[in-house]
C-alpha positions as semicolon CSV with decimal commas, in nm:
position;residue;x (nm);y (nm);z (nm)
1;M;11,089;8,446;12,883
2;A;11,093;8,802;13,030
3;T;11,344;8,943;12,738
4;S;11,109;8,765;12,486
5;I;10,785;8,915;12,587
6;K;10,937;9,272;12,604
7;K;11,042;9,215;12,247
8;I;10,710;9,097;12,151
9;V;10,533;9,381;12,319
10;A;10,774;9,653;12,172
11;A;10,734;9,500;11,819
12;S;10,326;9,522;11,868
13;L;10,354;9,849;12,026
14;I;10,565;10,006;11,747
15;G;10,345;9,846;11,491
16;T;10,022;9,924;11,620
17;T;10,139;10,300;11,686
18;I;10,212;10,315;11,326
19;E;9,893;10,172;11,223
20;W;9,675;10,371;11,435
21;Y;9,869;10,695;11,329
22;D;9,763;10,643;10,957
23;F;9,411;10,603;11,083
24;F;9,387;10,868;11,306
25;L;9,590;11,097;11,078
26;Y;9,265;11,073;10,844
27;G;9,035;11,166;11,115
28;S;9,232;11,484;11,215
29;A;9,272;11,574;10,842
30;A;8,887;11,523;10,786
31;A;8,808;11,769;11,061
32;L;9,075;12,020;10,965
33;V;9,116;12,024;10,576
34;F;8,929;11,760;10,392
35;N;8,598;11,920;10,407
36;K;8,774;12,216;10,192
37;L;8,997;12,001;9,973
38;F;8,754;11,754;9,873
39;F;8,395;11,892;9,941
40;P;8,448;12,270;9,867
41;E;8,104;12,327;9,728
42;S;7,929;12,252;10,081
43;D;7,903;12,486;10,368
44;P;8,161;12,437;10,641
45;L;7,962;12,180;10,880
46;T;7,809;11,984;10,589
47;G;8,131;11,967;10,441
48;T;8,296;11,841;10,757
49;L;7,993;11,558;10,773
50;L;8,071;11,445;10,413
51;S;8,444;11,433;10,480
52;F;8,342;11,241;10,826
53;L;8,132;11,027;10,600
54;T;8,459;10,921;10,400
55;Y;8,603;10,844;10,750
56;A;8,343;10,635;10,869
57;V;8,368;10,415;10,550
58;G;8,703;10,289;10,690
59;F;8,522;10,144;10,978
60;V;8,262;9,957;10,768
61;A;8,538;9,784;10,599
62;R;8,682;9,682;10,948
63;P;8,485;9,396;11,018
64;L;8,535;9,247;10,675
65;G;8,923;9,307;10,743
66;G;8,866;9,127;11,076
67;L;8,692;8,835;10,908
68;V;8,954;8,778;10,662
69;F;9,239;8,812;10,880
70;G;9,116;8,651;11,168
71;H;9,043;8,331;10,948
72;F;9,371;8,317;10,801
73;G;9,523;8,469;11,128
74;D;9,369;8,135;11,301
75;R;9,511;7,920;11,018
76;L;9,836;8,056;10,907
77;G;9,953;8,230;11,212
78;R;9,947;8,570;11,376
79;K;10,279;8,713;11,277
80;T;10,236;8,673;10,894
81;L;9,891;8,864;10,926
82;L;10,040;9,146;11,122
83;V;10,327;9,201;10,864
84;V;10,024;9,212;10,580
85;S;9,827;9,470;10,763
86;L;10,105;9,679;10,806
87;L;10,195;9,683;10,447
88;M;9,841;9,739;10,323
89;M;9,782;10,020;10,590
90;G;10,121;10,201;10,497
91;A;10,060;10,209;10,135
92;A;9,696;10,329;10,139
93;T;9,805;10,607;10,376
94;F;10,111;10,695;10,172
95;L;9,892;10,719;9,835
96;I;9,639;10,953;10,046
97;G;9,934;11,185;10,047
98;C;9,966;11,191;9,673
99;L;9,626;11,219;9,591
100;P;9,485;11,506;9,367
101;T;9,210;11,742;9,520
102;Y;8,866;11,826;9,417
103;A;9,030;12,119;9,221
104;T;9,187;11,887;9,002
105;L;8,991;11,591;8,961
106;G;8,641;11,707;9,064
107;S;8,430;11,432;9,266
108;S;8,683;11,152;9,129
109;A;8,903;11,289;9,405
110;A;8,641;11,209;9,671
111;L;8,610;10,867;9,525
112;L;8,967;10,770;9,535
113;L;8,980;10,916;9,892
114;T;8,703;10,682;9,996
115;A;8,853;10,378;9,810
116;L;9,190;10,441;10,018
117;R;9,001;10,501;10,335
118;L;8,833;10,126;10,266
119;V;9,172;9,983;10,246
120;Q;9,286;10,153;10,573
121;G;8,988;10,026;10,729
122;F;9,038;9,666;10,605
123;A;9,370;9,668;10,731
124;L;9,326;9,791;11,065
125;G;9,051;9,525;11,115
126;G;9,300;9,275;11,091
127;E;9,576;9,452;11,277
128;W;9,420;9,483;11,604
129;G;9,349;9,123;11,683
130;G;9,661;8,988;11,578
131;A;9,859;9,262;11,800
132;V;9,685;9,196;12,109
133;L;9,701;8,836;12,059
134;I;10,046;8,777;11,983
135;V;10,122;8,955;12,318
136;S;9,839;8,770;12,499
137;E;9,969;8,425;12,397
138;H;10,335;8,520;12,486
139;G;10,246;8,645;12,786
140;D;10,205;8,470;13,146
141;T;9,844;8,438;13,296
142;N;9,919;8,673;13,601
143;R;10,061;8,971;13,396
144;R;9,828;8,919;13,115
145;G;9,652;9,242;13,173
146;F;9,960;9,470;13,172
147;W;10,141;9,289;12,891
148;A;9,859;9,317;12,673
149;S;9,758;9,656;12,742
150;W;10,066;9,787;12,551
151;P;9,961;9,713;12,216
152;Q;9,643;9,907;12,334
153;A;9,874;10,211;12,424
154;G;9,949;10,214;12,025
155;A;9,606;10,375;11,995
156;P;9,695;10,717;12,186
157;G;10,041;10,676;12,044
158;G;9,944;10,679;11,707
159;N;9,728;10,968;11,793
160;L;9,994;11,158;11,968
161;L;10,193;11,117;11,670
162;A;9,941;11,244;11,413
163;T;9,800;11,523;11,631
164;G;10,193;11,615;11,701
165;V;10,299;11,629;11,343
166;L;9,966;11,849;11,254
167;A;10,018;12,057;11,559
168;V;10,362;12,137;11,446
169;L;10,264;12,186;11,090
170;A;9,946;12,434;11,207
171;A;10,235;12,609;11,423
172;W;10,480;12,684;11,167
173;Q;10,276;12,718;10,837
174;S;10,019;12,957;10,743
175;D;9,673;12,818;10,677
176;E;9,736;12,867;10,287
177;A;10,027;12,665;10,317
178;F;9,877;12,389;10,532
179;L;9,593;12,389;10,289
180;S;9,802;12,385;9,961
181;W;10,070;12,118;10,037
182;G;10,147;12,106;10,433
183;W;9,873;11,870;10,489
184;R;10,032;11,593;10,252
185;V;10,353;11,583;10,470
186;P;10,226;11,356;10,777
187;F;10,065;11,095;10,495
188;L;10,372;11,073;10,308
189;L;10,589;11,031;10,621
190;S;10,409;10,705;10,693
191;G;10,610;10,554;10,428
192;V;10,916;10,588;10,627
193;L;10,749;10,488;10,926
194;V;10,609;10,165;10,793
195;M;10,960;10,053;10,687
196;V;11,071;10,076;11,034
197;G;10,769;9,881;11,167
198;L;10,782;9,616;10,906
199;W;11,164;9,555;11,003
200;I;11,072;9,512;11,364
201;R;10,776;9,273;11,294
202;L;10,985;9,053;11,086
203;T;11,190;9,001;11,376
204;I;10,947;8,840;11,655
205;S;10,854;8,472;11,685
206;E;10,534;8,333;11,632
207;S;10,265;8,288;11,912
208;P;10,359;7,995;12,090
209;L;10,013;7,877;12,182
210;F;9,911;7,906;11,795
211;Q;10,197;7,694;11,706
212;Q;10,066;7,437;11,975
213;A;9,721;7,455;11,830
214;Q;9,870;7,419;11,462
215;Q;10,013;7,108;11,574
216;A;9,705;6,958;11,749
217;Q;9,500;7,047;11,420
218;Q;9,759;6,835;11,226
219;A;9,659;6,550;11,440
220;Q;9,300;6,651;11,474
221;P;9,179;6,884;11,179
222;E;8,913;7,112;11,292
223;P;8,586;7,045;11,101
224;V;8,458;7,397;11,087
225;A;8,601;7,734;10,989
226;P;8,682;7,967;11,241
227;I;8,413;8,217;11,192
228;V;8,157;7,898;11,226
229;G;8,306;7,786;11,554
230;V;8,282;8,144;11,676
231;L;7,928;8,166;11,602
232;R;7,835;7,825;11,716
233;H;8,015;7,818;12,053
234;H;8,101;8,187;12,148
235;W;7,808;8,404;12,017
236;K;7,727;8,538;12,363
237;D;8,114;8,602;12,405
238;V;8,087;8,822;12,065
239;L;7,780;9,008;12,200
240;V;7,966;9,106;12,499
241;A;8,262;9,220;12,313
242;I;8,027;9,444;12,096
243;G;7,861;9,576;12,395
244;A;8,175;9,645;12,600
245;R;8,338;9,839;12,303
246;L;8,021;10,097;12,250
247;A;8,122;10,344;12,523
248;E;8,489;10,308;12,471
249;N;8,495;10,342;12,121
250;I;8,227;10,620;12,077
251;S;8,408;10,823;12,380
252;F;8,735;10,826;12,205
253;Y;8,652;10,944;11,882
254;L;8,444;11,243;12,059
255;L;8,719;11,313;12,263
256;T;9,015;11,314;12,016
257;V;8,837;11,350;11,639
258;F;8,514;11,528;11,701
259;V;8,633;11,770;11,956
260;I;8,868;11,941;11,693
261;T;8,537;12,002;11,460
262;Y;8,351;12,096;11,799
263;A;8,633;12,353;11,894
264;K;8,654;12,503;11,499
265;N;8,253;12,546;11,522
266;A;8,327;12,737;11,874
267;K;8,600;12,972;11,696
268;I;8,864;12,805;11,899
269;D;9,206;12,820;11,759
270;N;9,322;12,503;11,576
271;S;9,649;12,484;11,762
272;T;9,471;12,520;12,094
273;V;9,256;12,204;12,086
274;L;9,531;12,026;11,898
275;N;9,789;12,086;12,167
276;A;9,524;12,004;12,438
277;V;9,480;11,653;12,242
278;L;9,854;11,616;12,235
279;L;9,884;11,666;12,609
280;A;9,592;11,438;12,683
281;S;9,716;11,194;12,451
282;A;10,062;11,147;12,620
283;I;9,903;11,088;12,947
284;H;9,669;10,832;12,804
285;F;9,959;10,650;12,655
286;V;10,131;10,630;12,992
287;T;9,832;10,530;13,208
288;I;9,683;10,250;12,967
289;P;9,918;9,970;13,091
290;M;9,836;10,099;13,455
291;W;9,483;10,004;13,411
292;G;9,602;9,681;13,238
293;A;9,818;9,575;13,551
294;L;9,543;9,698;13,789
295;S;9,299;9,436;13,576
296;D;9,557;9,182;13,671
297;R;9,484;9,250;14,063
298;I;9,115;9,309;14,089
299;G;8,998;9,183;13,754
300;R;8,889;9,290;13,426
301;R;8,545;9,374;13,513
302;P;8,558;9,583;13,797
303;V;8,800;9,817;13,611
304;Y;8,596;9,839;13,303
305;L;8,294;9,935;13,467
306;V;8,451;10,210;13,656
307;G;8,560;10,321;13,332
308;A;8,208;10,297;13,144
309;A;8,026;10,463;13,444
310;G;8,299;10,746;13,462
311;I;8,272;10,855;13,090
312;G;7,901;10,831;13,088
313;V;7,915;11,089;13,374
314;W;8,206;11,312;13,269
315;I;8,078;11,365;12,911
316;F;7,835;11,614;13,067
317;A;8,135;11,813;13,198
318;F;8,342;11,784;12,901
319;F;8,179;12,003;12,633
320;P;8,118;12,288;12,884
321;L;8,488;12,293;12,972
322;V;8,588;12,313;12,580
323;D;8,330;12,598;12,553
324;T;8,556;12,805;12,770
325;G;8,808;12,825;12,500
326;N;9,085;12,824;12,789
327;F;9,351;12,577;12,687
328;L;9,401;12,416;13,044
329;A;9,019;12,376;13,068
330;I;9,022;12,188;12,741
331;A;9,326;11,993;12,827
332;L;9,166;11,892;13,160
333;A;8,832;11,808;12,977
334;I;9,017;11,564;12,718
335;T;9,251;11,421;12,980
336;V;8,995;11,310;13,239
337;G;8,779;11,161;12,943
338;L;9,065;10,986;12,812
339;L;9,169;10,817;13,172
340;F;8,801;10,673;13,199
341;H;8,849;10,561;12,833
342;G;9,179;10,399;12,950
343;M;9,014;10,197;13,227
344;M;8,793;10,032;12,962
345;Y;9,065;10,009;12,702
346;G;9,353;9,901;12,903
347;P;9,216;9,545;13,012
348;Q;9,022;9,514;12,721
349;A;9,286;9,321;12,506
350;A;9,315;9,042;12,793
351;F;8,934;9,042;12,857
352;F;8,862;8,979;12,509
353;S;9,149;8,719;12,439
354;E;9,022;8,499;12,747
355;L;8,694;8,488;12,594
356;F;8,772;8,274;12,299
357;G;8,961;7,936;12,220
358;T;9,298;7,935;12,048
359;R;9,195;7,766;11,725
360;M;8,931;8,072;11,663
361;R;9,070;8,347;11,892
362;Y;9,178;8,580;11,605
363;T;8,827;8,553;11,443
364;G;8,637;8,586;11,753
365;V;8,842;8,876;11,890
366;S;8,822;9,063;11,553
367;I;8,489;9,008;11,478
368;G;8,367;9,107;11,827
369;A;8,575;9,413;11,821
370;Q;8,498;9,539;11,450
371;L;8,133;9,490;11,443
372;S;8,097;9,734;11,726
373;A;8,324;9,971;11,548
374;I;8,074;10,005;11,266
375;V;7,800;10,130;11,522
376;A;8,034;10,320;11,751
377;G;8,346;10,471;11,588
378;A;8,200;10,478;11,255
379;L;7,891;10,662;11,360
380;A;8,032;10,852;11,641
381;P;8,158;11,171;11,462
382;L;7,878;11,145;11,191
383;I;7,599;11,127;11,458
384;A;7,782;11,418;11,703
385;V;7,823;11,655;11,392
386;A;7,451;11,585;11,295
387;L;7,356;11,651;11,653
388;L;7,539;11,975;11,653
389;K;7,401;12,094;11,329
390;S;7,039;12,011;11,446
391;Y;7,041;12,128;11,796
392;S;7,334;12,364;11,824
393;S;7,409;12,231;12,166
394;S;7,628;11,990;12,317
395;V;7,363;11,822;12,550
396;P;7,216;11,570;12,290
397;I;7,583;11,454;12,193
398;S;7,639;11,402;12,566
399;A;7,310;11,212;12,600
400;Y;7,427;10,994;12,329
401;L;7,742;10,899;12,498
402;G;7,560;10,857;12,785
403;V;7,330;10,598;12,655
404;A;7,597;10,393;12,504
405;A;7,790;10,392;12,864
406;V;7,462;10,238;13,005
407;L;7,468;9,964;12,735
408;T;7,846;9,890;12,789
409;L;7,782;9,898;13,177
410;I;7,525;9,608;13,103
411;A;7,745;9,374;12,870
412;V;7,996;9,396;13,109
413;Y;7,816;9,343;13,414
414;T;7,650;9,012;13,252
415;A;7,988;8,888;13,118
416;R;8,199;8,633;13,330
417;E;8,529;8,742;13,477
418;T;8,806;8,602;13,296
419;Q;9,110;8,718;13,496
420;G;9,356;8,434;13,564
421;H;9,212;8,202;13,273
422;D;9,510;8,000;13,134
423;L;9,479;8,037;12,724
424;A;9,638;7,712;12,696
425;E;9,334;7,544;12,849
426;R;9,137;7,704;12,590
427;M;9,312;7,560;12,292
428;H;8,986;7,414;12,183
429;V;8,626;7,480;12,148
430;R;8,454;7,484;12,501
């Protein structure tokens, strides 16, 4: 069993890292170059706002992806849908690297960029639920928090990879070369990464709990579609998942995506903030499984609550540290913020998986997580840029995350503790 779960974890981690690399690469490029390449007639902040608007479109597509992938994942299996999501994401990212810019196609270039971003969002909306579930449903009850947190580490892993590639290009290329063709390299690289991830994912086995549920369904067919079952029996759990993701989602995109725009507006060198994000993401990657393991010992809720409270306070110190322009201060600001984020993100996979029954788990987890992504991750950079443009101050941005942290605290505090739940006992509807 130990060898099997390690292989499943490795396959999920590599796959999610590649998919998040694709997704975050767009966010970093939106902050650095897309405003100039696709919206050149706008002033810098307005151009950035428009490029982040195309960035947000990806989040709008995520609930639809979660619904479609969740439905078929609960009917056909986790593995099949994970392969499909990886192929969709990789193809869209590769094609972004081939896109003509505004100088060639005019406004049509931005429309094509938006269409490919929609495909990215749709694919990622289906990816996350399947990746965490295939690990959760293979792992044992006592260490589920630890094992299921590894696919979560794919988010900072992907961000680490995306930021690392951009940082190398920024360091070795002139601004003119990067703007001309260098920005395309990380997107085209996705084609190679997807082939690696696809080969690995095809070697893993289907979730044993899903196979048992499928056999049970043949003997006693489920009379309703998974989404109907989720809304009928688990609507409170969906609300808990939405609330729990608010501070987690908003904080991550402020700390890793918006900070690039903020630093740029403050005349801080691109390489300084990119290297700070790189260092912080590496620490984030290593520590996420630690928080998952801690949730196996003391519960999902306590770890999650400390993370939400911590980020709600730390964000008021975050921007003043970035304002110093000092690399160590910026790295400290992002690292501490991501440590608090990890305390929410690490236990999240096991926490959400334990809320739903097997026959509707993929749908429930995906819908709860992805609906929140629209109001949290999608709008976070947009709202932050708009607040910065209106007030020329970081305080309203900090207050914005502070309110989200309070909402997350309420959602998690009112939820039931799920640590120790046997997923096999949750085969059917409650």
